[in-house]
N, C-alpha and C positions, 0 to 999 in steps of 0.2 A: 746757947747760940742758935740751935736748931729752931727753937720756938720763935726767936727774934727774926731770923731770916724768913720763916714761914709767914709771920705777920707782915714783914716788909714786902714780900712778894704779893700778898693779898692787897696791901695798900696800893702798890704800883698797878696791879690789875684794875682796882677800883678807879684809879685816876685815868688809866688808859681807856677804860670803858666809857668814861665821860669826856674823853679827848682833851684832858687837861695836861698842861705842860708842867713837868716836875722833875726833880732828881733828888737823890739822897745826898745828904751832907753829914757832918758829925761822925759819931763812932763807927758807923757802918763803912763810911768812906775811908776812915783811918785803917780799917782792916785791909783795904786794897792798897793804899799808898804809903802807909807808915808802919810802925811796929804794931802787930796785932795785939789787942788788949781786950779785956772784958768790957763789954758795953751792954746795957740793959734796955736801951730805948732806940727807937727809929726816928731819925730827924730828916725831914725833907723841906725843900723849898718848893712851894706851889705858886705858879705865876697866876695871880688874881688881878693884878693891876689895882688902880685906885677907884673906888666907887662901887664895885660889884662883889666885894668880899663876902657879903652876907649870903649871896647865892651859893657860893662854894661851901661856906660854913654850914648852911642848912642841909645841904646834901650829905655832908660828912657826918653830921649829927644824927642822921637817919640810921646810920650803920654803927657808928662808934660812940662810946660813952665819953662824956666830958670828965676831966680830972679836977676841975674846980667848979665852984658854984657859978652859975651864969656863964658858961663857957663862951657863948657867942659874944656877950658884952666884953668879956675879958680879951677875946681875940681881936675885936674891933678896936679896943683901946691900946693893946700891946703888940698887935700884928703877929701874934702867934697863937695857934689853936692847940690847946692841950687836951689830948684824947687818950683813950685806952682801948686796946683790942679786946676781943672776947676772951683771949688767953691772958689778959691782964698785962699786956706789953705796953709800956708808955710810948706814945706817939706825939712828937712835937712837929707841928706844921707851920713853918714860917710863911706868912702871906706875902709873897714877893711882888714887888712893883718897881723897884729901882732898876736903873740900867744894868748895874752889876749883877743883880739877881736874874735878870733876863739873859745876860751874857753867860752866866753860870750854867743855866739850863741848856742854852744852845751849845755850849762846849762839852756838856756831859756825854759820857759814853757808857756802854754796857760792860759789865764784868761778871763772869761766872763764879759764884761763890760755892756752888755745889751742883750736883747733877740736876737738881730740881729748882735751883734758885739762880736767876740771872737778873741783876739789878742795875739800874741806870744811876751812876754816881757822878758827882762833880769831878772835875779834873784835880790833879795834885796841886796845881797853882791856885785854883779857886778855893780849895780846902785850906790852904795856908792863909789866904785872905780872910776867910771866915773865922779861922782860929785866932789870927792876930787881932782881928776886930773885937772878938769876944773877950780876949785879954784875961783869961783865967789861968791859974797855975797848970792845970792839966792840958790846956790848949798849947802852952809853950813846950811842954814835954812832947806832945803830938807833933808840933811843927818841927822840932829837932829831929824826931824819928823820920819824918818825911824827907827832910833835907839830907839825911844820911842815906836813906834807901833809894831816893830818886836822883839819878846823876844827870838827867837832861831836862832840868826844869827851866822854864822861860822866866827868868828873874825879872826881866823888864816888864813882862805882863803882870806879874805880881804887884810891882810898884805902881803900874799904870792904874790898876783897879783899887789898890789899897789907899794910896795917898788921898784921894778925894774923900774916902770914908773916914780916914783919920782926922781930916780937917773938919768934917761934919761932927765927929764925936769930940773934937777938941782934946785929944790925948796924944800929944807928940811923942810921949814916951814909947808908944807902940813902935814907931819907926826906928827908934834907937835900939830897942830890944831885938827887932827882926834883923836890922843891919848887923848887929853883933853876931847873931846866929849864922847869917849868910856868910860873913867874913870867916867865921870859924870853919864852916863847911868848905869854903874855897881854899883855905890854908891846908886843911886835912887832905883835900883832893890833890893839891900841889905836892905835898910831901909824899903821898902814895905814888904819884906820877914819877917823881925822882927816884924812888926806891925801885920801881919797875924797870926804869931805864938804866939803872946801875948794873 
């Protein structure tokens, strides 16, 4: 974890030196908002907009190694740049341009992970949106842990950002899955409240 945080700090400093807008998402943000778990890579959203992604990619490839053949072409096609730090830490950079991605970065705040590591991570709400949209088994485990640990989530904000993405992806099952988890959280919270008042 120490090597991962060190690589994340270096990546953040690199972006800051270029005055780029970014924030951490993925496993590093789960360490802040959900149940801490092992994660081996650093995921960020980097606001590039549409049309100038190549400029960002070229600067990053001057410092970081690509993890796939033709990393620039792969990134332009898939909107994610797959890199590796000098210490062999995987780095995934989402090339952000959508309103949600811009909002995510604007809402991001700093969190102190250690005495030497202070990283800008997305909010708990935006992390849930990212995880639900990705819709992988580990993502749903992470979402449940965030719902358990965070008692003051802005549920309306989550739906406001997620619904348009679900419609874009055409996967209505995501809404059903998340609704079920949120209802489970609310019921658990209600039961705890009754126990405390008894």
